[in-house]
N, C-alpha and C positions, 0 to 999 in steps of 0.2 A: 489299268489301275490294278495295284495291291489292296487289297481289306483286311485286313488285321480283326477280328471281331470274338469276343469270350465267347465260349461253347455256349456259355448257361443265358445268352442272350437270344430272346424268340425273334421270327419275322425275318430276321435277318435275309435269311436269302431272298426273300418275298418281296423285301424294302429294296435293298441294293444290289440282287442279282445281276438288273439288266447294266450298272453303273459300272461295273466290275469284276475280279476275279477274289473271291473269297476265300480263308484260309481259318477254321479256326481253330483256339488255343485257348490253354487252362488258363485261367487269370493268374489264378496264385501262384504259378511258374511259369509265366513268361520274362523271357530274356532276354538283353538288347540285340543278339544275335537274329534273333527274332524276327527285327522293325528293320533290318536294311533290305532296303528299295522298296519299302512301304509307305505307301498316301495315306491310308485311311487308319487310323487306330480307333477301336471302336470296345471302351469296358466296363467295367460295374466298379462298384466300391472295393471291390478284394484287388483291384491291381494298382499299384503305387508307381503313378506317373509321374517321375521326375526324375533329374540329368542324368543318372545313374542307369534309369532303364531306357531312355531313348540316346544313350552315349554314341551310338550305333544306326540311330535313324535319318538316316542321309536324305532324304527326300520326300520329309512326311509334309503332308499339306493341313491335315486336319484330326482334332482329336475329338472323341465323343464317349459322353460319359453317362450312361441311361438310368440315374440316380439322380437325388435330390442334395443331396450332398455334394460335396468339392472337398474334404479335408484329407484325401486321399492324392489329388492332384495338386503336381506346381504350378502354381495359376502364372507367378512371376516367369517360373522359369519358359513355361509358354510364352511369355507375352516378351520374354528377350528373343526368344528365337523367330517370333512372327508366326507360330503355331495357328490358328484360329482353334476357338477350343467352344464346346457349349457340351452341358450337361440336361437336366430333364427336370430340372423344377415343379413338382405338382403336378406328375406322370401320375403317382402313385398314391397319393393327398386321400383319394376316395377310399381307397382298399386300406390304410392302417386306419383313418378312422373307422371303415367298417367292424376292420379288427378287435378294435377297440371295444367295440359296445358292444360284438357279438359278447366279447370277451367277458363285458359285464353283465350281461342277459345271463351267462351261463355261472360267473358266479352267485350271483340273485338267485337261479335256482338250488345250488348245488346248498348254497345256508341259509334258504328260504327267508331272504330278504327282500322286500319288492325294490327293484332299481328306482322306481321312480319316489321314494320315501328318502333315496340319497343327495349328496350335495357331493359335487363333481369339480374337481380343479383340476386342470388342465394348464399344465409347466409350458409354454412355449406353442405360441398362437400362433404360428405361419402358416403353410398349406396345410400337413395334416393336421394340427392342434385344431385349425379352424373348421375341419372337416370332421373331426368328432363332434366339435362344437355343434355343428351343424345336426348332426345325430340327436345327439343327447337333450335339444330344444327341438326339434322335431316331435319328438316324445316326451316334452314339458317335464324337462328335468332341470332343478336349478343348475346352475354353473360359474366354479369362479377363474378367470384366467389372469396365470405368471407372465409377464414376458417382459422384461423390461428395457429391453433394447426397443422392442414396439413402440412401449407409453414414453420413450424419451421423443422416437419422433415422430408419434404423436401429436407429443405437448409441442417443437419445434417449428411443426409445419403448421398447425393450428386448424387439422383436418377438423371438417364440422362433423364429418361421417363417423364420429369416435365410440371406441369399447371403452367399456370401464376394464382398469389394471385392477389387480394390488397384490399384494408381495407374497413372496413364498415363506415369510412367517406368516400371514394369513393364511393360505391356502395350509400348510402344513397344522396351523388350529383350527378352521374350520372343517376341511374337506372330507369327506366319510370316503372318498375313492379318488387318486390322483396318477394323471394320466401324464406321462413323461416323453416330449414330442420337440426337443431341442436338437440341435446340433452340437457337435461336440468342440468346445473351445479351451482349450489347455493355458490361458493367460486371459489375464484382465480382468475388470469389473466384471462382467458376465462368466466367468470360468464354469462352462459348465460339469469340466472333468471331476469327477467324483463328487456333484456338487450333493449327493445324497452319501455324506458319510459317515460314518459310524455317530457322531452327536444327531444330526438331525433325523437318520433313522429311528433314534430312541427318541425324538421328540413326538415321532406318529402318534393320530391318537390312537387309543383302542381299537381294535376291529378294523383297523386302516384296510383300504385294497388299494397294492401299488403296480403301477401298469408302468413296464418299460418297451417301446415299442419301437426308440429311437438309437443309442449309443452304448453300449452293454457301460463302457466306462464313464456314464454320467451317474452310477451306482458304483461305490465302492463296495465291488464282488465277496469281498473275506468278512468286510464287515455286516455284507446283511448276514451271510451265513452264522456270525457272532451272533446279531441281534436276533434273527429269524429262531435259533435255535434256543435262545431264551426267550419270544413272546410268540407264541404258537397263534396271538389275535391277526398276526399279521397275515393278510394273503398276498400272494404275489402272482402275477402274471408276465412274464419273459421271454421277447422274444427275442431279445438281444441280451448278450453276452462279455461280458472281460474276457479275454485274449481267447476272443475265437479265431478260426473253429474248434477249440481248445476249451469250451466250458469248465468249471470245477467241476468234478464230478458229486461233491458234494454238498453243492447247492441243488443239483437239480430236482432230490427229492424232495426237498421244501417248498418248490413252486408249487403251485395249483396248475399253473399251465404253461406247458413250456414249448417253446419252437425254434428253429432254424434260421431266425432273422429272414421270415418270409411274410411280415404285417402286410406287405406292399406288394404280397406276388399275386394277384390278382391276373388273369389273363390280360383282363382291360388292361390295367395299372403297364403291365408289360408292354402291351401293345403301343401305347400312350410312348414311354420313354422311348422304344427305339425307334420311334415315328419321328418324335422329335427331332431327332439325332438327324434322319432321312432328312424332313423341312429342311436345317442346319444346312444341311451338304449342300443340298439341291439350291440353297439361294448364292453358296458359296460358288458354285458352278456354274451358276445362271441356268436353270433347266428347273422345267413345269414337275410342281409335284403332284405326279397323277395316280396317287395310290391312298385309301386313306384309310383313318382306321378298322371305323367298319368294315372293310373287306376284309379284313383279317381274324375275325373273330367269329366262331363256328356259334352254331343255330345253340341255344340252351335246349339242356333236355325237355322241361319240361314249360310248353308253351303258354299258357297262361294261369292265373287260381283265381278262381270266384271267394269273392268275399258278403259272408250275407251277415254277418253279425258283429258285434263287438270283440275283441279280442285278450283275452286274460294275455298276461303277460311270460307265462308259458307256453303259448300259443304264438304268439311271435317269434319267443326264440324256435320255437319246432320251422316256422314260416323260414326265419335265418337260416336256419340248418340247411334248408333244401339248398341254395345259395353257398353255403359255406359250414362247414360242421369240423367247429375248432377240435373237436375229441379229436378227431382221426390223425389230426398232425401233433397230437399232444400223445397222443400211444404211439406214430411209430420214433417220436423222437425218445422218449425212454427205453426204445429196446433199440436204438442204433445207433446214439449218439457215441457213443464208445466204441463203433466199428470203426475201422482204418478209412479214412476219407468218410466217416458215417453224414459230420453235418454239411460237408460241400455235397454227397451223394441228395439228401435232401432235397436241396436246396436246386441240384441242379433235373431231380427230378419231379419237383412241385410243379403238375400243370394244370390242378384242377378245381383251382378256386375261382368264382367268380365273384362278379358286384354284384349288390342289391338291382339293377337299372337291367339284369338279364333276367328276373324274372318281370313279367306282367300280370298287373293286376285287372280284373274286371272291373271298370269305371262304372260302378252305378250312381256318383253323386251322391253316397254317404259320404258323413266324414272319417269314418273307419278307413274307408281307401285312400279319401286324400289326404290325411295326415302320414300315410304308410307312401303317399306319394313324395310328401314331404323328405321320407325319410331316404330316398334314395327310389324305390322302387319303379319300375316302366307301368303304366296303364292301359290299359285297351277300351273300346267301346264294346257293351256287350254285344 
């Protein structure tokens, strides 16, 4: 069996190596000719899988995308061709939620404004938005959720396990921090393309912090430049950019933290994503799944941490930095995104990020440790 996989997808050899011959490719530059006689195609969000790309795919039996979204996949065409497909919903939800939470802690320290005093509005309450909600509530922060699709589904199904949703206007009026976690939708009543246009950006409360960890085009980036140049009070964290892999150079200096679409790039999230594709292919081939995510991950550099007293917010940030220091990626981005293929090079070589669960806290039964376990850190006995 011939397997073609994106060169930036980790753990492919460890998981798929026994199933066939693996060829690594540049996902942005993949051509129809490279899919002749190929059985399995494994991609990421940078590859547009459509009729044009698959024009010469004469024996393709499976397409897998190690991503949450599917806007880069022509699902109708795959169905017409009877080509099984799976993506990896939720694989990097924890990573994105923790990224946004850490970014908020960084902003709080930078501007000397305690995070626990803020109201956070989450736009998009699916996997990644819910992961952020989990972090914020563990830390005792008031959260507002906006998700008209889920709100309608909840109403229609009469689900008793309900969450309270508010309108986007309410988020804009009341939230001190807004974090975006929606798929890209170009048409319809729930369109997210340019959801934050110039009008909505100008409606943001004074001193709003705006984070985008989903898709660049959810914010009109040119409008964002214009508004930010007039409103220094707005603080921005952008992991995604309109026109990727070529962000608008004039926008980058206006952003507090800038990263190359790596909010979900924890080692744990990457391993889950590839493993979910492996599981699906094994199901299709009717073979046993004989490998687990835990087998793929390296040991963390710090075995455990003993927490004896209540933590300040700065101390919590310092612990979070042991797992992931956002400043490192921000520095690298600013100094290399204009290089030839700089954006993609940073993504390809992003191999250091871990999740809170990689760090074990000594479990003394103290409430301080208990809420940190709820935040996602692991616990061990003294």
